[in-house]
VMD Tcl script that draws the C-alpha trace (Angstrom):
set ca {
  {146.30 174.56 103.77}
  {142.56 174.29 104.39}
  {142.03 173.54 100.67}
  {144.48 170.75 100.76}
  {143.10 168.88 103.72}
  {139.57 169.04 101.80}
  {141.44 167.47 98.89}
  {143.15 165.20 100.70}
  {140.10 163.93 102.47}
  {138.19 163.39 98.84}
  {141.01 161.56 97.74}
  {141.04 159.31 100.67}
  {137.61 158.69 100.88}
  {137.46 157.93 97.24}
  {140.60 155.17 97.74}
  {138.30 153.84 100.56}
  {135.94 153.14 98.36}
  {137.80 151.96 95.83}
  {139.20 149.28 98.21}
  {135.81 148.38 99.88}
  {134.55 148.09 96.36}
  {137.48 145.34 95.41}
  {137.00 143.77 98.41}
  {133.04 143.54 98.26}
  {133.56 142.13 94.56}
  {135.99 139.30 95.99}
  {133.97 138.02 98.52}
  {131.05 138.19 95.86}
  {133.10 135.83 93.39}
  {134.16 133.27 96.27}
  {130.62 132.34 97.35}
  {128.77 129.22 96.05}
  {125.30 128.78 95.20}
  {123.05 126.62 97.05}
  {121.87 123.57 95.12}
  {118.96 124.04 93.41}
  {116.78 121.67 95.53}
  {116.82 124.37 98.47}
  {116.14 127.56 96.73}
  {112.46 128.66 96.90}
  {110.72 127.73 93.71}
  {108.21 130.32 91.69}
  {104.48 128.90 92.16}
  {103.36 127.65 89.10}
  {100.19 126.78 88.26}
  {99.20 123.15 87.67}
  {98.07 122.47 83.82}
  {95.78 119.73 83.58}
  {97.57 116.80 81.78}
  {94.66 116.51 79.65}
  {94.75 119.83 78.27}
  {98.13 119.33 77.10}
  {98.29 117.06 73.82}
  {101.12 114.64 73.77}
  {102.91 113.49 70.86}
  {105.76 111.15 70.52}
  {108.61 112.77 69.98}
  {109.37 112.22 66.27}
  {113.18 113.61 66.42}
  {114.29 111.29 69.08}
  {118.08 110.14 68.72}
  {119.03 108.65 72.45}
  {122.15 106.63 72.90}
  {122.37 103.92 75.56}
  {126.01 102.65 74.79}
  {128.23 103.47 75.11}
  {129.10 106.16 77.55}
  {130.60 109.42 76.79}
  {134.51 108.78 77.54}
  {133.96 105.26 78.24}
  {137.19 103.29 77.83}
  {137.35 100.01 76.27}
  {139.72 96.56 76.43}
  {138.05 95.01 73.41}
  {138.40 96.41 69.97}
  {135.02 95.87 68.98}
  {132.15 97.75 70.86}
  {128.69 97.54 70.80}
  {126.08 100.90 69.81}
  {123.06 100.79 71.20}
  {120.22 103.34 70.93}
  {116.91 104.45 70.44}
  {114.72 106.61 67.89}
  {111.43 106.98 65.84}
  {110.19 104.64 63.20}
  {111.62 105.28 59.20}
  {115.07 107.28 60.89}
  {118.04 106.19 59.05}
  {121.06 105.77 61.46}
  {124.36 106.65 60.35}
  {127.82 105.66 62.65}
  {130.83 107.45 61.71}
  {134.07 107.48 63.23}
  {137.98 108.33 61.51}
  {137.72 105.07 59.72}
  {134.61 103.85 58.88}
  {130.80 104.69 58.45}
  {127.91 102.05 58.84}
  {124.43 102.54 58.13}
  {121.15 100.76 59.72}
  {117.90 100.88 59.51}
  {116.07 100.68 63.35}
  {113.48 98.20 64.35}
  {109.87 99.10 63.85}
  {110.22 100.32 68.05}
  {112.99 102.55 66.96}
  {115.76 100.48 68.95}
  {118.92 99.89 67.09}
  {121.86 97.87 67.79}
  {125.35 97.64 65.82}
  {128.86 96.67 66.59}
  {132.15 99.00 65.74}
  {135.68 97.72 65.45}
  {137.65 101.22 67.12}
  {140.89 102.24 66.71}
  {143.45 102.11 69.49}
  {143.18 105.62 71.93}
  {140.71 107.69 71.95}
  {138.18 107.96 69.40}
  {135.01 110.13 68.54}
  {131.62 108.08 67.38}
  {129.18 110.23 65.74}
  {125.95 109.18 65.71}
  {123.53 110.95 62.94}
  {120.00 110.24 62.49}
  {118.27 111.28 59.54}
  {114.42 111.77 59.60}
  {112.14 111.10 56.98}
  {111.31 114.71 56.63}
  {115.11 115.64 56.44}
  {115.88 116.71 59.51}
  {118.96 115.44 61.22}
  {119.63 114.84 64.81}
  {123.75 114.32 65.82}
  {124.87 112.62 69.07}
  {128.45 112.13 69.64}
  {130.42 110.00 72.20}
  {134.13 110.05 73.05}
  {135.70 106.34 73.29}
  {138.94 105.31 74.26}
  {140.17 101.95 73.80}
  {143.02 100.88 76.06}
  {144.43 97.04 77.61}
  {145.82 99.28 80.53}
  {144.12 98.43 84.10}
  {143.22 101.43 85.74}
}
mol new
graphics top color blue
foreach p $ca { graphics top sphere $p radius 0.5 }
foreach p [lrange $ca 0 end-1] q [lrange $ca 1 end] { graphics top cylinder $p $q radius 0.2 }
display resetview
C-alpha cells in the first residue's frame, strides 16, 4: 500500500509538471514583442564617417512606380526607377518584354500596357559586369471602384 502511494505521488507530480509546462508554453506563444524603438539598444561605438570610404552603389535598382499591388484604371502605366549608369533595364510581363537604357544619372521611365486583371512586372537591371538585379511588382487593371 505504501509503495502504491509513492508511485501515485510521482505520477501526480509528473502530470502536474507537464500541465504547468503546457500552460507556460501557451502563455509564451500569446505574448507580443515590444516595438523595436522601445527595446534597449546595445551600446555601439561611433565610427567616424571619414574613416569609412563611401562608394556609389553600382548594383542599384530602385523602382519608384508602380508600387507593389497597385491597382490601375488605365491599361497603360508608367514605370519609373533609378539605377547605375551604363545599365540595361528589361521590363517583362506575361505578354511583352521591353528594353531601356537609363539616362546618364541612372533615371529611367517607360510605359507598359497591362492586361485585364492581375499581372506581374519583372524589372531586371543587367550591369556592365554581367550581374543582374531583379525587382517584381504585382499590378492590377480594374475599372471597379473601391
